Each structure stands twice: as structure tokens, then as C-alpha cells.
C-alpha positions as CSV (number, residue, x, y, z in Angstrom):
1,X,12.3,18.3,33.1
2,X,12.9,14.7,32.3
3,X,10.1,13.3,30.1
4,X,10.9,9.5,30.0
5,X,9.6,6.6,31.9
6,X,11.3,4.6,34.5
7,X,12.3,1.0,34.4
8,X,10.2,-1.5,36.4
9,X,10.2,-2.6,39.0
10,X,11.1,0.6,40.9
11,X,13.3,0.2,44.0
12,X,11.9,0.6,47.5
13,X,12.5,3.9,49.3
14,X,15.7,4.1,51.4
15,X,15.4,5.0,55.1
16,X,17.5,8.2,54.8
17,X,16.3,10.8,52.3
18,X,18.9,12.5,50.1
19,X,21.8,10.4,51.4
20,X,24.6,10.5,48.8
21,X,23.1,13.6,47.1
22,X,23.9,16.4,49.5
23,X,27.6,17.3,50.3
24,X,28.4,18.5,53.7
25,X,32.3,18.8,53.9
26,X,34.8,20.8,51.9
27,X,36.6,17.6,50.9
28,X,33.4,16.1,49.5
29,X,32.8,19.2,47.5
30,X,36.3,19.1,46.0
31,X,36.0,15.4,45.3
32,X,32.7,15.9,43.5
33,X,34.2,18.8,41.4
34,X,37.2,16.7,40.4
35,X,35.0,13.7,39.6
36,X,36.4,11.6,42.5
37,X,33.2,11.7,44.6
38,X,31.1,8.5,44.5
39,X,28.1,10.3,43.1
40,X,24.9,8.4,42.8
41,X,24.5,6.5,39.5
42,X,22.6,8.6,37.0
43,X,19.1,7.3,36.8
44,X,16.1,8.6,35.1
45,X,14.0,11.2,37.0
46,X,11.6,8.7,38.6
47,X,14.3,6.3,39.6
48,X,16.4,9.1,41.1
49,X,13.4,10.3,43.2
50,X,12.7,6.8,44.5
51,X,16.3,5.8,45.1
52,X,16.9,8.8,47.3
53,X,13.6,8.6,49.1
54,X,12.1,11.7,47.6
55,X,9.0,10.0,46.2
56,X,7.1,6.7,46.4
57,X,7.2,4.2,43.6
58,X,3.4,4.2,43.4
59,X,3.4,8.0,42.8
60,X,5.9,7.6,40.0
61,X,3.7,4.9,38.4
62,X,0.6,7.0,38.7
63,X,2.4,10.1,37.2
64,X,3.6,8.0,34.3
65,X,0.1,6.8,33.7
66,X,-1.2,10.3,33.6
67,X,1.6,11.3,31.3
68,X,0.6,8.5,28.8
69,X,-3.1,9.2,29.1
70,X,-3.2,13.0,28.8
71,X,-1.4,15.6,26.8
72,X,2.4,14.9,27.0
73,X,4.0,16.9,29.9
74,X,7.3,16.5,31.6
75,X,7.2,14.0,34.4
76,X,8.5,16.5,36.9
77,X,5.7,18.9,36.1
78,X,3.1,16.2,36.6
79,X,4.6,15.3,39.9
80,X,4.5,18.9,41.1
81,X,1.0,19.6,39.9
82,X,-0.3,16.4,41.6
83,X,1.4,17.1,44.8
84,X,3.5,13.9,44.6
85,X,6.8,15.7,45.2
86,X,7.9,19.1,46.6
87,X,9.7,21.6,44.4
88,X,13.0,21.6,46.4
89,X,13.2,17.8,46.2
90,X,12.6,17.9,42.5
91,X,15.4,20.5,42.1
92,X,17.8,18.2,44.0
93,X,16.9,15.2,41.9
94,X,17.4,17.1,38.6
95,X,20.8,18.3,39.8
96,X,21.8,14.7,40.6
97,X,20.7,13.6,37.1
98,X,22.8,16.4,35.6
99,X,25.8,15.5,37.7
100,X,25.6,18.9,39.6
101,X,26.9,18.7,43.2
102,X,24.3,19.8,45.8
103,X,25.9,21.4,48.9
104,X,24.5,22.1,52.3
105,X,25.8,25.7,52.7
106,X,25.2,25.7,56.5
107,X,27.4,22.6,56.9
108,X,30.4,23.6,54.6
109,X,32.3,26.5,56.2
110,X,33.2,29.2,53.6
111,X,36.8,30.3,53.3
112,X,37.6,34.0,54.1
113,X,39.6,34.6,51.0
114,X,36.7,33.2,48.9
115,X,34.1,35.3,50.6
116,X,36.1,38.5,50.3
117,X,36.2,38.1,46.5
118,X,32.4,38.8,46.1
119,X,30.8,41.8,47.9
120,X,27.9,41.0,50.2
121,X,25.5,43.1,48.1
122,X,26.5,41.3,44.9
123,X,26.1,37.9,46.6
124,X,22.7,38.7,48.0
125,X,21.5,40.1,44.6
126,X,22.8,37.2,42.6
127,X,21.8,34.6,45.3
128,X,25.3,33.1,45.5
129,X,27.8,32.3,48.2
130,X,31.6,32.0,47.5
131,X,32.6,28.9,49.4
132,X,36.0,27.6,48.6
133,X,39.1,28.7,46.7
134,X,42.1,26.7,45.6
135,X,44.6,28.2,43.2
136,X,42.7,29.7,40.2
137,X,39.4,28.0,41.0
138,X,36.6,29.5,43.0
139,X,33.7,27.3,44.2
140,X,30.4,29.2,44.4
141,X,27.1,27.9,45.7
142,X,24.1,29.1,43.7
143,X,20.4,28.8,43.7
144,X,20.6,28.4,39.9
145,X,24.0,27.0,39.1
146,X,23.2,27.1,35.3
147,X,22.5,30.9,35.1
148,X,25.1,32.0,32.6
149,X,25.0,35.8,33.2
150,X,25.7,35.3,36.9
151,X,28.6,32.9,36.2
152,X,30.1,35.4,33.8
153,X,29.8,38.2,36.3
154,X,31.5,36.1,39.0
155,X,34.2,35.1,36.6
156,X,34.9,38.7,35.7
157,X,34.7,39.9,39.3
158,X,37.1,37.4,40.7
159,X,39.3,36.8,37.6
160,X,39.1,33.1,38.5
161,X,37.7,29.9,37.1
162,X,34.2,29.4,38.6
163,X,32.9,26.0,39.6
164,X,29.2,26.3,40.4
165,X,27.4,24.0,42.8
166,X,23.8,23.9,43.8
167,X,22.9,25.3,47.2
168,X,20.7,23.0,49.1
169,X,17.3,24.7,49.1
170,X,16.6,26.7,52.2
171,X,20.3,27.1,53.3
172,X,21.7,29.9,51.1
173,X,20.3,33.0,52.7
174,X,21.3,32.1,56.3
175,X,24.7,30.9,55.1
176,X,25.3,34.2,53.4
177,X,24.5,36.1,56.5
178,X,26.7,33.9,58.7
179,X,29.6,34.0,56.3
180,X,29.8,37.7,55.8
181,X,29.2,38.5,59.4
182,X,32.0,36.1,60.4
183,X,34.6,37.3,57.8
184,X,33.9,40.9,58.5
185,X,34.3,40.3,62.3
186,X,37.7,38.6,61.7
187,X,38.8,41.4,59.4
188,X,37.9,44.0,62.0
189,X,39.8,42.0,64.7
190,X,42.9,41.9,62.5
191,X,43.1,45.6,62.0
192,X,41.7,46.8,65.3
193,X,45.0,47.9,66.6
194,X,46.9,48.2,63.3
195,X,48.3,51.5,62.1
196,X,47.7,52.5,58.5
197,X,51.4,53.0,57.9
198,X,52.1,49.4,59.1
199,X,49.5,48.1,56.6
200,X,51.1,50.2,53.8
201,X,54.5,48.6,54.8
202,X,52.8,45.1,54.5
203,X,51.6,46.0,51.1
204,X,55.1,47.0,50.1
205,X,56.3,43.5,51.1
206,X,53.5,41.9,49.0
207,X,54.5,44.1,46.0
208,X,58.1,43.0,46.3
209,X,61.4,44.8,45.9
210,X,61.8,44.2,42.2
211,X,58.6,45.6,40.8
212,X,58.6,48.0,37.9
213,X,56.2,50.5,36.5
214,X,54.7,48.1,34.1
215,X,53.8,45.6,36.8
216,X,50.1,44.8,36.4
217,X,48.1,45.0,39.7
218,X,50.5,42.9,41.7
219,X,48.4,43.7,44.7
220,X,44.9,42.5,44.0
221,X,41.7,44.1,45.3
222,X,41.0,40.9,47.3
223,X,44.3,41.2,49.2
224,X,43.6,40.9,52.9
225,X,46.1,43.6,53.7
226,X,44.5,45.9,51.2
227,X,41.1,45.2,52.7
228,X,42.4,46.1,56.2
229,X,44.1,49.2,54.9
230,X,40.9,50.5,53.2
231,X,38.8,49.7,56.4
232,X,41.4,51.4,58.6
233,X,41.4,54.5,56.3
234,X,37.6,54.8,56.6
235,X,37.6,54.3,60.3
236,X,40.3,56.9,60.8
237,X,38.3,59.3,58.7
238,X,35.3,58.7,61.0
239,X,37.4,59.2,64.1
240,X,38.7,62.5,62.8
241,X,35.1,63.7,61.9
242,X,36.2,64.0,58.2
243,X,33.4,65.0,55.8
244,X,35.1,63.3,52.8
245,X,38.1,61.3,51.7
246,X,40.0,62.3,48.5
247,X,42.0,59.7,46.6
248,X,43.9,61.2,43.7
249,X,46.9,60.8,41.4
250,X,48.0,63.2,38.7
251,X,49.4,60.5,36.4
252,X,49.7,56.7,36.2
253,X,53.2,56.8,37.7
254,X,52.6,59.4,40.4
255,X,52.0,58.7,44.0
256,X,48.5,58.1,45.3
257,X,47.6,60.9,47.6
258,X,44.9,60.3,50.2
259,X,43.5,63.4,52.0
260,X,40.8,64.0,54.6
261,X,38.6,67.0,54.6
262,X,38.1,68.0,58.3
263,X,36.1,71.1,59.2
264,X,36.3,72.2,55.6
265,X,40.1,72.0,55.2
266,X,42.0,69.2,53.4
267,X,44.9,67.5,55.3
268,X,47.2,64.8,53.9
269,X,46.5,61.4,55.4
270,X,48.7,59.0,53.5
271,X,50.8,58.6,50.4
272,X,51.0,55.3,48.5
273,X,53.1,54.1,45.5
274,X,51.4,54.3,42.2
275,X,51.3,50.5,41.9
276,X,48.7,50.4,44.7
277,X,46.2,52.6,42.9
278,X,44.4,50.1,40.6
279,X,43.7,47.7,43.4
280,X,42.7,50.4,45.8
281,X,40.2,51.8,43.4
282,X,38.9,48.3,42.5
283,X,38.5,47.5,46.2
284,X,36.3,50.6,46.7
285,X,34.3,49.8,43.6
286,X,33.7,46.3,44.9
287,X,32.5,47.6,48.3
288,X,30.0,49.9,46.5
289,X,28.9,47.4,43.8
290,X,30.3,49.5,40.9
291,X,31.6,48.2,37.6
292,X,35.3,47.5,38.1
293,X,35.8,47.2,34.4
294,X,34.5,50.7,33.6
295,X,37.3,53.2,33.8
296,X,36.3,55.6,31.1
297,X,33.1,57.0,32.6
298,X,32.4,58.5,36.1
299,X,30.4,56.2,38.4
300,X,28.7,56.9,41.7
301,X,27.3,54.7,44.4
302,X,27.1,54.0,48.1
303,X,29.0,51.9,50.7
304,X,27.3,50.7,53.8
305,X,30.3,50.5,56.0
306,X,28.5,48.6,58.7
307,X,29.0,45.6,56.4
308,X,32.8,46.0,56.7
309,X,33.4,47.7,60.1
310,X,31.9,48.6,63.4
311,X,30.8,52.1,62.5
312,X,27.2,52.5,61.2
313,X,28.2,55.0,58.4
314,X,27.3,55.2,54.8
315,X,29.7,56.6,52.2
316,X,28.8,58.2,48.9
317,X,31.5,57.3,46.3
318,X,32.2,59.1,43.1
319,X,34.9,57.9,40.6
320,X,36.1,60.5,38.2
321,X,38.3,59.5,35.2
322,X,41.1,62.1,34.6
323,X,44.0,62.3,32.1
324,X,46.0,59.2,31.1
325,X,43.2,56.9,32.3
326,X,43.7,57.6,36.0
327,X,40.6,57.4,38.2
328,X,40.3,59.7,41.2
329,X,37.9,58.8,43.9
330,X,35.9,60.9,46.4
331,X,34.2,59.3,49.4
332,X,31.7,61.5,51.2
333,X,30.8,60.3,54.7
334,X,27.2,60.3,55.5
335,X,26.7,59.8,59.2
336,X,23.1,58.5,59.0
337,X,22.6,60.0,62.5
338,X,19.4,61.4,63.8
339,X,18.7,65.0,62.7
340,X,19.7,67.8,64.9
341,X,17.1,69.7,66.9
342,X,16.4,73.0,65.1
343,X,17.8,74.9,68.1
344,X,21.3,73.3,67.5
345,X,21.9,74.3,63.8
346,X,23.3,77.7,64.9
347,X,20.3,80.0,64.2
348,X,20.2,83.3,66.2
349,X,17.2,83.7,68.4
350,X,15.6,86.1,66.0
351,X,16.1,83.8,63.0
352,X,14.9,80.8,64.9
353,X,11.7,82.5,66.0
354,X,11.0,83.7,62.5
355,X,11.7,80.3,60.9
356,X,9.4,78.6,63.3
357,X,6.7,81.0,62.5
358,X,7.2,80.4,58.8
359,X,7.2,76.5,59.0
360,X,4.0,76.6,61.1
361,X,2.0,77.7,58.0
362,X,0.0,75.0,56.3
363,X,1.3,75.6,52.7
364,X,3.9,77.5,50.8
365,X,7.6,77.3,49.7
366,X,10.7,77.4,51.9
367,X,14.1,77.4,50.3
368,X,17.6,76.8,51.8
369,X,20.5,78.0,49.7
370,X,24.3,77.9,49.8
371,X,27.2,76.1,48.2
372,X,27.9,72.4,48.3
373,X,28.8,71.1,51.7
374,X,27.4,74.1,53.7
375,X,24.8,72.0,55.6
376,X,21.6,72.7,53.6
377,X,20.3,69.2,54.0
378,X,21.2,69.1,57.7
379,X,19.1,72.3,58.2
380,X,16.2,70.9,56.2
381,X,16.1,67.7,58.2
382,X,16.2,69.7,61.4
383,X,13.1,71.6,60.2
384,X,11.4,68.3,59.2
385,X,12.2,66.9,62.7
386,X,10.4,69.9,64.1
387,X,7.4,69.1,61.9
388,X,7.5,65.3,62.3
389,X,5.1,64.9,65.1
390,X,2.9,62.1,63.7
391,X,0.0,64.3,62.5
392,X,1.5,65.1,59.0
393,X,2.4,63.0,56.0
394,X,6.0,63.9,55.0
395,X,7.6,62.8,51.7
396,X,11.2,63.5,50.7
397,X,13.1,63.0,47.5
398,X,16.9,63.1,48.0
399,X,20.1,62.4,46.2
400,X,21.6,60.8,48.3
401,X,19.6,60.1,51.5
402,X,22.1,61.5,54.0
403,X,19.9,61.5,57.1
404,X,17.2,59.0,57.9
405,X,14.2,59.8,60.1
406,X,11.4,57.6,61.5
407,X,8.0,58.8,60.3
408,X,9.3,60.2,57.0
409,X,8.7,58.5,53.6
410,X,12.1,59.0,52.0
411,X,13.0,58.1,48.4
412,X,16.3,58.0,46.5
413,X,16.1,59.6,43.0
414,X,17.9,57.9,40.2
415,X,18.2,60.0,37.0
416,X,19.5,57.0,35.0
417,X,16.1,55.3,35.2
418,X,14.1,58.5,34.8
419,X,13.3,58.7,38.5
420,X,14.2,62.4,38.8
421,X,13.2,65.1,41.3
422,X,10.4,66.2,38.9
423,X,9.1,62.7,38.5
424,X,9.2,62.2,42.3
425,X,7.2,65.4,42.8
426,X,4.5,64.3,40.4
427,X,4.3,61.0,42.2
428,X,4.2,62.6,45.7
429,X,1.3,64.8,44.7
430,X,-0.8,61.7,43.9
431,X,0.0,60.4,47.4
432,X,-1.6,63.3,49.2
433,X,1.2,64.5,51.5
434,X,1.2,67.4,53.9
435,X,4.9,68.2,53.6
436,X,7.3,67.6,50.7
437,X,11.0,68.0,50.7
438,X,12.9,68.0,47.4
439,X,16.7,67.6,47.7
440,X,17.5,70.3,45.0
441,X,15.7,72.5,42.5
442,X,17.9,71.7,39.5
443,X,15.7,72.7,36.7
444,X,12.6,74.7,35.8
445,X,10.4,71.6,35.6
446,X,11.1,70.7,39.3
447,X,10.7,74.3,40.4
448,X,7.4,74.8,38.6
449,X,5.9,71.6,40.1
450,X,7.1,72.6,43.5
451,X,5.4,76.0,43.2
452,X,2.3,74.3,42.0
453,X,2.3,72.0,45.0
454,X,2.9,74.9,47.4
455,X,-0.2,76.7,46.0
456,X,-2.4,73.6,46.3
457,X,-2.1,73.0,50.1
458,X,1.4,71.6,50.5
459,X,4.3,72.9,52.5
460,X,7.3,72.4,50.2
461,X,11.0,72.6,51.1
462,X,14.0,72.5,48.8
463,X,17.5,73.7,48.3
464,X,19.4,75.9,45.8
465,X,23.0,76.4,44.9
466,X,23.1,80.2,45.2
467,X,25.1,82.6,47.2
468,X,22.4,84.6,49.1
469,X,18.7,84.7,49.8
470,X,18.1,87.6,47.4
471,X,20.1,85.9,44.6
472,X,17.9,82.7,45.0
473,X,14.8,84.7,44.1
474,X,16.5,86.3,41.1
475,X,17.8,82.9,39.9
476,X,14.4,81.2,40.0
477,X,12.9,84.1,38.0
478,X,15.7,83.7,35.5
479,X,14.9,80.0,34.8
480,X,11.3,80.9,33.8
481,X,9.1,80.8,36.9
482,X,5.8,82.7,36.7
483,X,6.4,85.7,38.9
484,X,2.8,85.9,40.2
485,X,2.6,82.2,41.2
486,X,6.2,82.4,42.7
487,X,5.4,85.5,44.7
488,X,2.2,83.9,46.2
489,X,4.0,80.6,47.1
490,X,7.3,81.8,48.6
491,X,7.4,82.0,52.4
492,X,11.1,82.4,53.1
493,X,14.7,81.8,51.9
494,X,17.4,80.7,54.4
495,X,20.9,81.2,53.2
496,X,23.8,79.6,55.2
497,X,27.5,79.0,55.4
498,X,29.7,77.0,57.7
499,X,32.5,78.5,59.7
500,X,35.0,76.8,61.9
501,X,34.7,77.1,65.7
502,X,37.7,78.3,67.7
503,X,39.0,75.3,69.7
504,X,37.6,75.5,73.2
505,X,40.8,74.0,74.6
506,X,43.6,76.1,73.1
507,X,41.7,79.2,71.9
508,X,43.1,82.5,73.2
509,X,40.8,85.2,74.7
510,X,42.0,88.8,74.5
511,X,40.5,92.2,74.6
512,X,39.5,93.5,71.2
513,X,41.8,96.1,69.9
514,X,40.6,99.2,68.1
515,X,41.7,97.7,64.8
516,X,39.5,94.6,65.6
517,X,36.5,96.8,66.3
518,X,37.1,99.0,63.3
519,X,37.2,96.0,61.0
520,X,34.1,94.4,62.4
521,X,32.1,97.7,62.4
522,X,33.0,98.4,58.8
523,X,32.1,94.9,57.6
524,X,28.9,94.8,59.6
525,X,27.6,98.2,58.3
526,X,29.0,97.8,54.8
527,X,27.1,94.5,54.5
528,X,24.0,96.4,55.5
529,X,24.6,99.2,53.0
530,X,24.9,101.7,55.9
531,X,28.2,103.4,56.6
532,X,27.1,106.5,58.4
533,X,29.0,107.7,61.5
534,X,25.8,107.8,63.6
535,X,25.1,104.1,62.7
536,X,28.7,103.2,63.6
537,X,28.5,104.8,67.1
538,X,25.1,103.3,67.8
539,X,26.3,99.9,66.8
540,X,29.5,100.0,68.9
541,X,27.5,101.2,71.9
542,X,25.0,98.3,71.5
543,X,28.0,95.8,71.3
544,X,29.6,97.2,74.4
545,X,26.3,96.9,76.2
546,X,25.5,93.4,75.0
547,X,28.9,91.7,74.8
548,X,31.2,93.9,76.9
549,X,32.2,93.5,80.6
550,X,31.3,95.9,83.3
551,X,33.6,98.5,81.9
552,X,32.3,98.0,78.3
553,X,35.4,96.2,77.1
554,X,34.8,93.6,74.4
555,X,36.8,90.4,74.5
556,X,37.3,88.2,71.4
557,X,38.4,84.6,71.2
558,X,41.2,83.9,68.7
559,X,42.6,80.8,67.1
560,X,45.1,79.1,69.4
561,X,48.4,77.4,68.7
562,X,46.8,74.0,68.4
563,X,46.4,71.1,70.8
564,X,45.5,67.3,70.8
565,X,41.8,68.2,71.0
566,X,41.8,70.0,67.6
567,X,44.7,67.9,66.1
568,X,46.9,71.0,66.2
569,X,44.6,73.0,63.9
570,X,43.3,75.6,66.3
571,X,39.7,75.0,65.2
572,X,37.3,72.3,66.4
573,X,34.0,71.7,64.6
574,X,31.9,74.0,62.5
575,X,28.8,76.0,63.0
576,X,26.3,77.8,60.7
577,X,25.9,81.5,59.9
578,X,22.6,82.5,58.3
579,X,20.5,85.1,56.7
580,X,16.7,84.6,56.7
581,X,14.6,86.4,54.1
582,X,10.9,86.2,55.0
583,X,8.5,87.1,52.2
584,X,6.1,90.0,52.8
585,X,4.1,92.4,50.6
586,X,7.2,94.4,49.6
587,X,9.1,91.2,48.6
588,X,6.1,89.8,46.7
589,X,5.9,93.1,44.8
590,X,9.6,92.9,43.9
591,X,9.1,89.3,42.6
592,X,6.1,90.3,40.4
593,X,8.2,93.2,39.0
594,X,11.2,91.0,38.4
595,X,13.4,93.2,40.5
596,X,17.1,92.7,40.7
597,X,18.8,90.8,43.6
598,X,20.2,94.1,44.9
599,X,16.8,95.7,45.1
600,X,15.4,92.6,46.9
601,X,18.3,92.7,49.3
602,X,17.9,96.4,50.2
603,X,14.2,95.9,50.9
604,X,14.9,92.8,53.0
605,X,17.5,94.8,55.1
606,X,14.9,97.5,55.7
607,X,12.6,94.8,56.9
608,X,15.0,93.6,59.5
609,X,17.0,90.9,57.8
610,X,20.6,90.3,58.9
611,X,23.1,89.3,56.3
612,X,25.4,86.3,56.5
613,X,28.3,88.6,57.4
614,X,26.3,90.3,60.1
615,X,25.2,87.0,61.7
616,X,28.8,85.8,61.5
617,X,30.2,88.9,63.3
618,X,27.6,88.5,66.0
619,X,29.0,85.0,66.6
620,X,32.5,86.4,66.6
621,X,31.4,88.7,69.4
622,X,30.0,85.7,71.2
623,X,33.4,84.0,71.2
624,X,32.4,81.2,68.9
625,X,34.6,81.9,65.8
626,X,36.9,84.6,64.5
627,X,36.6,87.4,62.0
628,X,38.9,85.6,59.5
629,X,36.5,82.7,59.2
630,X,33.5,84.9,58.8
631,X,35.0,87.0,56.1
632,X,36.2,84.0,54.2
633,X,32.7,82.3,54.3
634,X,30.4,85.2,53.6
635,X,29.9,87.6,50.8
636,X,30.4,91.3,51.2
């Protein structure tokens, strides 16, 4: 703050406060930056405040007297402490003294090409607003225009020369919201009816006919055409119900292949020239606030697509450096929709009734196992939806938070700062919850804390990456869990897979041949470790009675030739197949004796558990899927 006195006599206050200090047009901003604007003459602090009607001459005189009489303090500090000037006015006066332009962000309309250079998340975090761009210069309004780290970040992010101006206090936040909402609306309108191939052709025009392999990012990440292409790609993935987007290239000079995973199968969406790849990856990093300069290490983050398009979808982004310095990108679509009712996740009537009985207990451990992408989190959130009735405190630790629920306390773990699943569990226990959901048991520490919690009055849910329910028990024993505590805590293990549904529009219904029946009977009984002839005849008889027509003939629904409904794939959507192992005295004894997965499986089958393959074959008989899908998804 300025520490010198003012000259006497002080001028009288003008009728209009801040006239000549605050800029309200783009032309005035450019004039000020170029030094052409008739900025107010540079006075000392007291003079500046009085000249522009921000303080009374008598207040300045009194503050100077206090400064001379007491311990020396900056004049501005004295004015603030004595209530003679408000902080915002003092900031404006100091900016004027330093020759720093002050801009009313609500009056100066930001340019679209300027706003697109800085992601909304970055702008909000750094408290900046890109306003104007001309050539290699970007004008940015800031709360603190002298903050060097922010200026360096903006310079690196935009690759432009940064001219900082001071945002008029109280205008920045609203101006940010207005600017990004407006520019995103205009971008959406531009590509609303645009085909992705048309956008790719526009990019080819931007690249030019004479490019070569050494051309350096001719198309920039801020290109409006590139922005539209990326937004269109994501919206097309949403329309096709894709679970993820794969962006990959095998070498720096190979084509960029973009593929969608729909119903578990990858299909080619678009191919782009290699020259597009750096800018495409950079654009996705900007959308997710990742470090665009880091290409040697993998990065992960999130994109809130509602900031860029109409769809309220979040995307989990992972960048993976491969050979020759090429970065591949995987975008996983997180719908953020409400959890499904537990009746709609594909459980059979018997499994549904058993699971409801298990989760009604006040404490214990329930596990859901299966490979990545099999719907474990979806099932757990359906269970939590069943329990979320307002009379229980429910905490979840997830990575990432894929489904949001009102009434749940959900936290995102971050291993980079030490906020792990184990750390979250320890924190949760101090918060006295009734129900805890841990996204994954990745280590013995997390597993041991979960078991401890389940034995001390908490109902704990978690997931494992294992193939079957019996293998889950064996895996946890292998990582060092105490078998006695584990046996007392375990309530149930639900294993699941996803299989594709036969398209309801083009699927073909036909009577099951003897070969069809023989295959299903063999797989069903072999999975249950029972291949006797008597069991075969009894099972076939029960099928004819339950699924057959009046003459006992069984009809199956087969994959059709494809139609517009299923995008010519013959399958439409996916459903779960399950096996539910409910702990009882026999299972607890096996755990304490550290029995093998095979022994646990055989005991579970005797107790009435149906395997994944058995559950899948039942759904084949119901006409929901086909044998090929079940055999591919389940273990023998």
C-alpha cells in the first residue's frame, strides 16, 4: 500500500464515482493496453481516492494524521481499519496508481475464441475470465492481475501473450457464468445438425493440402471446428448408448482410430489423419483440466459434459502414453442417472429374495465380484437405493463416483493425496454411519478395516475383481484376512456378468432343436458338478413344464440379422447374470479351515446356489439372450 502523504489542498469529490477508472467497452480496453487510453493522471493514493470520489478529503487528512502520530502503517491500511474506505474501492485506486486497467466484466462482451482457450473449470479455479483476443495477444480479466503463477499458467495454456486487466470487484463470477453459458450454447447450435464426417472434412481444409508429417499441430486445440467435432463425437456416443470411447494410434504417423464400445463390443466410429491427434488429445485434456504439457505419464480426470453440451453426462478420462510418445485416450461415460430399482438389475426371483433377506441384517459384509465393466457398481447402488429410506446414515467411498444418490454421503478417493479407500474407511468409522460402501477392496488394509467395521455394527458393501463367488472368499484369505473374523462378518457374495440381449425387433424365435437342448443340459449340469442321466431327465422335464408350450416344446430366441433398432448388430442392450453365495454354518466352517474355492463351490451348490452359467441358461430359456452369450460370459 502507498505510504506517502498527499499534497494540499485536496481536490473536492467529483459527482460520479470511478469515472475514468473503469473501462466498459472493448475499444477502451485495447486503448488502455496499448497506452492510448486517457487514463487518469497518476496521483498518490490519497489524491487518487479523492479525485475519483472514493473518499473524502477530510478522511484522508485524518488518516495522515494517524499515520504521523502512531506507528508507521500504510495509508491504505489505516483507511481500511478506520472504515474510511471500502476494500474494493481501495483495490481500484491502487490499480489506477499502478497503471492497471480496471474492466467491468459485465459490460465488456467476451469473444468466443478467447473464452474457448481457457476451460471453465480452470477459469473458475484461477478466478479469471478470458475477454478479448487479437493476433497473439489474449486479454484476461483477473481478481489479482499481478499473480505470476496464474499468468504463467494462462500463457502456457493458450500459447499466447497474456495482457492482464483487473476485474471490477463483484463482476467476475457472474461474467464467467454468462460467458461460458453463452459460448457453449452457440457451439451447440453450430454442430446441432452437423455430421462428424463433415466436421472432419472442415478440419482437412484447415490443415491444408500441402501439410507434411513434420507439421506441428497445425490444427490447434482451440479450433472451433475441433471443438465441434469433439462435442459431436461425445454426443453420438451418448445416443448410441456407448459405455466408452477409445482413441488410439499405433505410431506418430498412423491414423487416429476412434471406436465406441456398445453393449460390450467395439465398433469403429471414425478415422482421422495423424496430424489431428495432438490437438484432439489436447482438447480432451483441456476439457478435463489435465496437464497438456505432460505426455510421459498417464493422467486421469473427469469431464462434466453439461458444460459443453446438452447432455448431463460425466466422462472419466484416462490418457496412456504408448510407444514413440503417442498418447491413447479412453473416455468412460458415466451417466450420472438415478440408480436402478433392485428388481431391474436382472436378479432371478430366488436370488432377489435371498439378497433382500441378507441386506435387511443390521451388520455384516456383502461383496459383489466380477471383471471390470460388469455392472458391480450399478448393482451396489441398486442395493443402496433399497436401503436409502431416510432412517440410515450411508457413506460411500468411490473411484470414480459413477452414480449419485440423494441421501447418501458420497466421497471421491484420491490416492495422490493419501485419500485412499482405507483412509476413507477410518474416517467413516468416526462419523458413526449405519451403512458403508467401499468402491473396491484393493489391499489387505482396506479389507481388514471393512471386516472390523462389519463386526462392530456396520453393514459394509464392497467389490472385488474376481471370477466367482467362491474365488472371492479364497482371494481374501490369500491376502491375509483373519479367517475367524472373516467368517463371522461375511453375509453373502454376489458374482455377476453382463450378457447382450437379443434384439426385440429382429430376433428370431424358433423351436429348440435336440442339439440346442443337449448343449444347454450339459452346460447346466456340468456347471453344477452333476452329469448323471437321472438329473438330466429331471431337468429337461422341469424345463418343458416351466418354459414349454402346451405340447412341452421349448422355443428359443436367436440373434436376428440386424435392424435399425439395434444398429444392425442383432443385440440391443445388456442384462446381468448372477450367482449368489449366502454364508451359512457350512461356509463359515470352510473359511475357518481355509478351504479351497472348489470345496466352497461344491458346498454352496449343495445349499441351493445357482452358478453364473445356470442363471444365464435360465435366461436363455426365457428368451432374453442366447447360449453363445452365456457361454462367452460365464465360467465353466
